[in-house]
C-alpha positions as CSV (number, residue, x, y, z in Angstrom):
1,M,37.9,19.8,205.5
2,N,38.1,23.1,207.3
3,P,36.3,25.5,207.6
4,K,32.7,24.1,207.0
5,S,31.3,27.2,205.3
6,C,33.7,27.7,202.4
7,L,33.8,28.3,198.7
8,W,36.4,26.0,197.3
9,V,37.7,26.9,193.9
10,V,38.7,23.6,192.5
11,A,40.9,22.9,189.4
12,T,39.8,19.9,187.3
13,P,41.6,18.1,184.4
14,I,41.9,19.8,181.1
15,G,41.6,16.4,179.3
16,N,43.0,13.3,181.0
17,L,40.7,12.5,183.9
18,Q,43.6,11.2,185.9
19,D,45.1,14.7,186.1
20,I,43.3,15.6,189.4
21,S,44.8,15.9,192.8
22,L,44.0,13.7,195.8
23,R,43.0,16.9,197.7
24,A,40.6,17.9,194.9
25,L,38.9,14.5,195.0
26,E,38.6,14.8,198.8
27,V,37.0,18.3,198.6
28,L,34.6,17.3,195.8
29,A,33.5,14.3,197.8
30,E,32.9,16.2,201.1
31,V,31.3,19.5,200.1
32,D,27.6,20.0,200.3
33,L,27.2,21.1,196.7
34,I,29.3,21.4,193.5
35,A,28.6,24.4,191.2
36,A,29.6,23.2,187.8
37,E,29.9,25.0,184.4
38,D,28.5,21.9,182.7
39,T,26.9,19.3,185.0
40,R,27.1,16.7,182.3
41,R,30.8,17.0,181.9
42,T,31.5,17.2,185.6
43,S,29.3,14.1,186.2
44,I,31.7,12.1,184.0
45,L,34.6,13.1,186.2
46,L,32.7,12.4,189.5
47,K,31.5,9.0,188.2
48,R,35.1,8.0,187.3
49,H,36.2,8.7,190.9
50,G,33.1,7.4,192.7
51,I,31.8,10.7,193.9
52,S,28.1,11.3,194.4
53,T,28.0,15.0,195.6
54,P,24.9,16.9,194.3
55,L,25.6,19.2,191.3
56,T,24.1,22.5,190.3
57,A,24.6,24.4,187.0
58,Y,26.6,27.6,187.2
59,H,27.6,29.1,183.9
60,E,27.8,32.4,182.0
61,H,24.1,32.4,181.2
62,N,22.8,32.1,184.8
63,E,25.7,33.3,186.9
64,K,24.2,36.7,187.8
65,N,21.2,35.2,189.6
66,K,22.8,31.9,190.5
67,A,25.7,33.6,192.3
68,V,23.3,35.3,194.7
69,A,21.6,32.0,195.5
70,L,24.9,30.2,196.1
71,I,26.0,33.0,198.4
72,E,22.9,32.5,200.5
73,K,23.8,28.8,200.9
74,L,27.3,29.7,201.9
75,K,25.9,32.2,204.5
76,A,23.7,29.4,205.8
77,G,26.8,27.3,206.6
78,K,27.0,25.1,203.4
79,S,30.2,24.3,201.7
80,I,30.4,24.6,197.9
81,A,33.0,23.6,195.3
82,L,33.2,25.7,192.1
83,V,34.5,23.9,189.0
84,S,34.6,24.7,185.3
85,D,34.4,22.4,182.3
86,A,38.2,22.0,182.5
87,G,41.2,23.5,184.2
88,T,41.1,26.3,186.8
89,P,37.8,28.2,187.3
90,L,37.8,31.9,186.3
91,I,40.6,31.5,183.8
92,S,38.5,32.3,180.7
93,D,35.6,30.6,182.5
94,P,32.7,31.7,184.8
95,G,33.3,32.3,188.5
96,Y,34.4,35.8,189.0
97,R,31.0,37.1,190.1
98,L,30.6,34.3,192.7
99,V,34.1,34.7,194.2
100,N,33.8,38.5,194.2
101,L,30.5,38.4,196.1
102,A,31.9,35.8,198.5
103,T,35.0,37.9,199.4
104,A,32.8,41.0,199.8
105,D,30.7,39.0,202.3
106,S,33.8,37.8,204.2
107,I,33.1,34.2,203.1
108,V,36.2,32.1,203.2
109,C,37.4,31.2,199.6
110,S,40.1,28.5,199.3
111,P,41.9,27.4,196.1
112,V,42.5,23.8,195.3
113,P,45.1,24.2,192.5
114,G,45.7,21.9,189.6
115,A,45.5,21.9,185.8
116,C,45.5,25.1,183.7
117,A,45.8,24.9,179.9
118,A,47.7,28.2,179.7
119,I,50.4,27.1,182.1
120,A,50.5,23.6,180.7
121,A,51.1,25.0,177.2
122,L,53.7,27.5,178.4
123,S,55.7,24.8,180.1
124,V,56.2,22.8,176.9
125,S,56.2,25.6,174.4
126,G,59.9,26.3,174.3
127,Q,59.1,30.0,174.6
128,P,60.5,32.1,177.4
129,A,58.5,31.5,180.6
130,N,60.0,34.0,183.0
131,T,57.4,36.6,182.1
132,F,54.3,36.2,180.1
133,H,51.0,37.8,179.3
134,F,47.8,35.7,179.3
135,E,45.2,37.2,176.9
136,G,42.6,34.4,176.8
137,F,40.4,34.4,173.7
138,L,40.9,37.2,171.1
139,P,37.8,38.9,169.7
140,A,36.1,36.8,167.0
141,R,35.5,39.7,164.6
142,V,38.5,40.5,162.4
143,A,38.6,44.2,163.0
144,A,38.4,43.9,166.8
145,R,41.0,41.0,166.8
146,N,43.5,43.0,164.7
147,K,43.0,46.1,166.9
148,R,43.8,44.0,170.0
149,L,46.8,42.4,168.3
150,E,48.1,45.8,167.3
151,E,48.0,46.8,171.0
152,L,50.0,43.6,171.9
153,R,52.4,43.6,169.0
154,E,55.4,45.2,170.8
155,K,55.0,43.5,174.2
156,S,58.2,41.8,175.1
157,E,56.5,39.1,177.3
158,T,55.6,35.7,175.9
159,L,51.9,35.9,174.8
160,I,49.4,33.2,175.5
161,F,46.0,32.9,173.7
162,Y,43.2,30.4,173.7
163,E,41.5,29.6,170.4
164,S,38.9,27.3,168.9
165,G,39.5,25.1,166.0
166,R,37.0,26.9,163.7
167,R,38.7,30.2,164.2
168,L,42.3,29.0,164.3
169,E,43.2,29.7,160.6
170,A,41.7,33.2,160.8
171,C,43.5,33.9,164.0
172,L,46.9,32.9,162.7
173,T,46.3,34.9,159.6
174,S,45.7,38.0,161.8
175,I,48.8,37.3,163.8
176,A,50.9,37.0,160.6
177,E,49.5,40.3,159.4
178,I,50.1,42.2,162.6
179,F,53.1,40.5,164.1
180,G,54.8,39.4,160.9
181,D,55.4,36.0,159.4
182,N,58.6,35.2,161.3
183,R,57.4,35.6,164.9
184,E,58.1,32.3,166.8
185,L,55.0,30.4,167.8
186,T,53.9,27.2,169.4
187,V,50.5,25.8,168.7
188,C,49.3,23.4,171.4
189,R,46.3,21.3,170.4
190,E,44.2,19.0,172.6
191,L,46.6,19.1,175.6
192,T,46.6,15.9,177.7
193,K,44.1,14.3,175.3
194,Q,44.4,11.4,172.9
195,F,45.2,13.6,169.9
196,E,47.6,16.0,171.6
197,T,49.8,17.8,169.2
198,L,52.5,20.5,169.6
199,L,53.7,22.4,166.5
200,R,56.6,24.8,166.7
201,G,57.9,27.3,164.1
202,S,57.3,30.7,162.6
203,V,53.8,32.0,162.2
204,E,54.1,31.5,158.5
205,Q,55.3,27.9,158.8
206,L,52.5,26.9,161.2
207,L,49.8,28.7,159.2
208,Q,50.8,26.7,156.1
209,S,51.0,23.5,158.2
210,I,47.4,23.8,159.5
211,Q,46.1,24.9,156.1
212,Q,47.5,21.7,154.6
213,D,46.3,19.4,157.4
214,R,42.7,20.1,158.3
215,M,42.9,17.7,161.2
216,Q,45.1,20.3,162.9
217,Q,42.1,22.6,163.0
218,K,40.0,20.3,165.2
219,G,39.9,20.6,168.9
220,E,40.9,23.2,171.5
221,F,44.1,25.2,171.1
222,V,46.6,27.3,173.2
223,L,48.8,29.6,171.2
224,V,52.1,30.6,172.8
225,I,53.9,33.4,170.9
226,R,57.4,34.8,171.6
227,G,57.4,38.4,172.7
228,C,58.7,41.2,170.5
229,T,62.5,41.3,170.5
230,D,63.0,44.3,168.2
231,K,61.6,47.7,167.6
232,P,60.6,47.8,163.9
233,G,60.2,51.5,163.9
234,T,64.0,51.9,164.0
235,V,64.4,50.3,160.6
236,E,65.0,52.9,157.8
237,I,62.1,53.0,155.4
238,S,62.4,54.6,151.9
239,L,60.4,57.7,151.0
240,Q,58.7,55.7,148.2
241,A,57.5,53.1,150.7
242,R,56.3,55.8,153.2
243,K,54.3,57.5,150.5
244,M,52.8,54.3,149.2
245,F,51.9,53.1,152.7
246,K,50.2,56.5,153.5
247,L,48.1,56.4,150.3
248,L,47.1,52.8,150.8
249,C,46.1,53.5,154.5
250,A,43.5,56.0,153.2
251,E,41.6,53.0,151.6
252,L,42.7,49.9,153.5
253,P,43.4,48.7,157.1
254,A,47.0,49.5,158.1
255,S,47.9,45.8,158.4
256,K,46.8,45.1,154.8
257,A,48.4,48.4,153.5
258,A,51.7,47.4,155.1
259,R,51.6,43.9,153.5
260,I,51.0,45.3,150.0
261,T,53.6,48.0,150.4
262,A,56.2,45.4,151.6
263,S,55.4,43.1,148.7
264,I,55.9,45.8,146.1
265,T,59.0,47.5,147.7
266,G,60.6,44.5,149.3
267,E,61.0,46.4,152.5
268,S,60.2,45.2,156.0
269,R,56.5,44.8,156.6
270,K,56.9,45.2,160.3
271,A,58.9,48.4,159.9
272,I,56.4,49.8,157.5
273,Y,53.5,48.9,159.7
274,A,55.2,50.7,162.6
275,L,54.7,53.9,160.7
276,H,51.0,53.6,161.3
277,G,49.8,56.5,163.5
278,L,53.0,58.5,162.9
279,D,53.0,61.6,160.8
């Protein structure tokens, strides 16, 4: 490898341990130290490929202090590989602080590319892949999640989210409320693993599907959502619906007020919701 003193940012498999490049294995075998988000998980990968390089823990709870210590090792001429639990480091994973400090100190940083769950999901989603917006994890709290979805609702790019099984149903419910039931969606579950599943359909269809099959709520998920293709604000809304929506908004979140108004009047929920903030 070259140069000796280098921070290697190494992508590792997102599930199947065979999904690692020959170059990544070479780097992991030859560096002085591997900084791993979870040393136990990385040990399994190293053992599978016969690698005995020393490990040190580097995760969100210790990265502030650990990054400084690792920088000192790099300055002393050591080579370090940064890996996350799965996929490409820094993509919804720790690592930014270390890479930022390294570049500020003119330490060479070199990527060893490989698996990334967001790109893997996009490639098989059937959604447009020419432009996309990677959001990572949405906020766990409903109000914050809905607020962020409202900000993303009219983006034309394909949207990519990460989500955990325990929050999947709540997340899809929020997406249905903000984006509408008919937005196209692909739910990618446990990519490259034994129970890999891809579900495609409207938000409403997939929400019903995962509610009926609790097994589809277990594991790690990537949600790939088609971007907005229309401007709901251009749809004509009746005066009755406008008044009703305004009254309900005084007592309820806009997304819920729009859903109730639409169910009573039969008019477009997305178009009604687009009135939010207009006066």
